[in-house]
N, C-alpha and C positions, 0 to 999 in steps of 0.2 A: 695162423696162429690165434686161438680163442683163449678168451678172460671173461670175465664179469666186470660190470661198471655201473655206476650211476650217471645214465644219460640224460642230458638236457633235450627235452623234446619238444616243449611249450614254454609259453611264459605264464606267470603267476605265482600262486603258493608254492612250497616247496614240493607239496604232494602232487599238485597240478603239472609241475614242471619238470620233474625226475622221473625216469622209469628205470629200473634195476634190470639188468638184462645183460644179455651174453652178446659180445662183440668180437669184431676181427681186428688183428693187430698186423699191420704191414711189415714186412722183413725189415730187419734194421739195415740203415745206412752204415757208412764204413765208421764214420766219428761218434756213432750212437752206442749206447749201454741199455739193456734190459733189463728192469729191476721189478723182483718181486715185494711188494708194498707191505708195510705193516700197518701204516698209518698214514692219513695226509692231513692237511690243512685246511680249513676256511678261510677266506678271505672277503672284505666286504664287496669287492668287484666282483665275485661270484654272486653276490646277491643281485647287484645291479645286471649282471648277466641273465638269470633268469625272470628280473623283471623288464627284459629287454631293451635295457638302457645303456648296454655296455658295447661301445663300436668295435671292439678288438675281438669279442668273442666270434669264434667260428660259425660257421651256418649250421643251424639245427636239421637233424639230430649231431649233438656233439658231446665231447666229454672234457668238461672243463676241469679246472684246478691247477695251481701253481706249485705244488710244493709236496713232496712224500719223504718217507725214511722205509729204507727197506735193502734187501740184498741183491746185488748184481749177480743175475743168472745167465747174462750173455752179453757178448760184445763184437762191435763191427771191428772190419779187418783193420783199420787203422789205429785202433784203441789197445793200449797196453793189456795184456792178458792179467796181470798180476792185480788188476782191480777185480777180477772174478770170485765171486765169493763175499767180497767186502760189503759191510755195512755202510751205507752212505746216506746222506742228506742230499735231496736233489732239488733243483730248481727245474721246472718243464714249463714249456711254453704250451700248456693246456696238458689234458691227460690225467692229471693225478687221480681223479675220482675213480680210477682202475684198478684191479687187483695186479695187475702186470704193467706197465709203464715205460715209455721210452724217453730219453732225453740224450742231449750231447753228452760227449764225456769230460767237457769243460764247464760243466754246469754240475758238478757233482764234488762233494767233500766226503771223504772217510771219517767216521765217526766212532770206530770200534764199537765198543758194548753201551755206548751212551745212550740212554732210553729214549725211544721215538718223541715222547711228548715234551722232553727236554729240548731236543734239537731241533724239531718244528719251527718253533717260533724265529730262528735265526737264518732261514729261508728269505721268502717273499719279504716278510716284517722286517727283520733285522737288516736284510740287504737294502730295502727301501731307506729305512733311518740312516743306516752307514752312508750310503751314497750320497744322501743330501748334506747331512751334519758334518760329514768327515771329508768327501771330495768333492764335491761340487762346489761348496761354499762352506769352509769350516767354520764352527762355532767359536768366538772368543769369548774370554773371561769377563769382558765389560758388557756383554750382549744382554738385552733383555728380550726373552724368548717366549712366545704364545705358542703353545701345541693345542690346537683343536682335537677332539675325541682322545684327550689325554689319556685315557685309560682303557683304550685299546692297544692293539699289539704294536702296530708302528709307533703311536703315541707314547706308551711305555719305554720303547727304546730311546727315543726323541728326547725323553725328561732326562733319562740318566745319561745320555751322550752328552746333554747341556750342561747337566750337573758337573759331570766330571771335568769339564772346561772351568766350572766355577761362572757358570751365569747364572741371571736371575730367572727364574721360569714361573710362567703363567699357564695354569692347566684348565682347559674348559670342558667341563663335563654336561651331561644331561640328568645326572641323578644325584643326590647327597649321599646314597650308599657307596659310591665309588670316593668319597672325599678321602677316607683313612688310607684306602689303598695308594692313592697319589701323593699322600705327605709321607707314606713309607717310602717311595721313590725318590722325595726330596724336592717334590713342588713347592715353592714360596708361597704361590698365592691360587687357591682353588676356585674357579667360577663356574656357577651352576648356570647355564644360560638360559635355562627353562625358568628361572626365578625372577632373573634379572638381564637386562640390557648389557650383554659381555661388553661392547665397546665402551659405554658409560663407565663401569666398573673398572674397566682398563685403564681410561683416561683418567680418573680420580685416583687411583694407585699411582700411576706415571707422574701426576703432577706436570711438572715443566718438561719433564723428559718425554723422551718418544720411543717406541717399539723398535728393536734393531731387526727382529726377525719372526716372522709367522710360517708355522708348517699348517696349511691348510688344506685338508681332505673333503672339505663341506661345499667349497663354491658358491654359488648365487650370490647373496647381497652381502655375505660375509667379505667374498675378494674385495669391494668396494670399500667396505668399513676398515678392513686390516689396513689398504693402502694409505687410508688418512691417518692410521695410527702410526704409522711406519716415519722413521725420521730419517734424515740425510745418510746414504749409508744400507738403509734398511733394505731387507730382502723378504719378499712374499712368496714361497714355495707353494704351488699348486699341485697337488698329486691325487686328487679324487674329485668327486661331485658327487658325495652323499645326498645333498639337498635334494638332487634331481629325481631321487628316490620317492621323494613327497609329492612331486608333481605330477599332475593326470594330464594326458591327452598332449596334442600338440601345443595346445596353448600354455600350459604347465611348462613344456621344454623352453618354448619362446621366452616365456617370463625369466625362467632361470638364466638364460643367456643374456637378455636386457639387464637384468638385477646386477650382472657381473661388471657392467659398464664397459667404455669403449677406452681403451689404453691406448696411448700414441707413445712411439718410439721416443719422440722428441721430449716430452712430457717427462719420460723417465729419466732422460738424461738431464734436463732441467732442475729436477729434483733430487738427482743423485740416489735413486731406488731403482731396485732391480726386481723382476718379476721372473721366476722360475718354473718352467713347467717341466714336470718330471712323470714319465711314462718309463717303467722298467721293462716292460716287453720291449719296447723301442730300443733300451740299451742293452737288452741281453740279445738283440739280433745282432746288434752293430758292435757291441764290445763287451762279449759274453766272458773275458777275464775279469772284466770289472765286478762282474756280478760273483764270481769265484771267489775273488780276492775280498770283497766285502762278508763274504760268508765265513772266510776263515779269520777275517779280523775280528768280527764279532764272537765267533767262536773262543777265540783266543782271550779277549776281554772277560768273557764268561769264566773260562778255566782259571783266570787269573784272580779273580774274585772281584771285577771290576764292574760286572754287570749282574744284577738280578733276574732272573726269569719273569718274565710277565705272568700274572695268573693263569693258569692253564684250566680250561673247561674240556673235560674229555668225554667224549660219547662214543658208544657201540655203534657197530654198522647199524644195527635195528633202531637207533636213534637219529640216525642221519637227518631226517626229513625235521624234526625236532630241534636239531643243532642250526639248521638253515633259518629256520623260523626264528630262532631266539637271537642268533646273528643280524637279522634283517630288521628285529623290532628293536635293536638296541639295549638287550636284556643281558649281554654278555661283556665279559671284563678281561681283558690279556688276548690270550690265544684259543682259537676253538680248534680241537683236535677230534678225529674220527677215527675210531679203531677198526681195522677188520676184524671179523671174526674168526 
């Protein structure tokens, strides 16, 4: 079977890295479904992949992408045939940048006629936020929560989940243009890290108190800074390494790792702090029902009016390269969606 896809063939800019071409699709496995895609989402890990900085990416040439919305057109022998013809939101272990994509049947949820741009934020980004804030270590009402990249897709959801619990939220951004958006989501204190040293601002705001939780998708020196800001019982979630994209060559990668610092388990125990590493691909491989449940839970919160959609920035197939560059350069807010023509 053949389809068209944006194939990652190189590293560099979006135009250098991707080629739009015909590809072959392997036959369905017993537990898989085939989906005719309407639209797919972009995530920062995709940017890291095209820069050659994402270890989990498959060998090039490959089709990356974690999520899509479309209609099920074929099912494997072990899949309930009732899902045929259903519109679904799907989490994929790569392959979402194709017009026809496969995934396992336990990584989809039926969405009826819900528009694709509304549903897509609830896959990778919604699942990541829900898993951290509601499953792995639930936020408490008394928590003081720092969200890095707070205006992004995951950040937008983390802010809202924290506010639903009554927590105090500090949102870190790199542009004042995103301040009004964060305030609309309920952020208590917005910090522009390009204007100020966020750790000093946060220390001043906290006074004698300490941070309870940091959701950190940046890494590098921010990891060490966040650990110092945490009080007893504090949790540092590391779920990305965006700072690595700013480092050139082997020296840059080594400095990124060095700046994160050495953390000893006994030190964490003595200080009563937790370091929580989150890789949703690993969770999807070993605990796929966790992924499906988080998608369902987030969609339910949205349908009940408890969550707002992140801002949606929608691009056409012809604007794919522009969309990728905008995401990589920090020019987007919320969720980035690409629609097939």
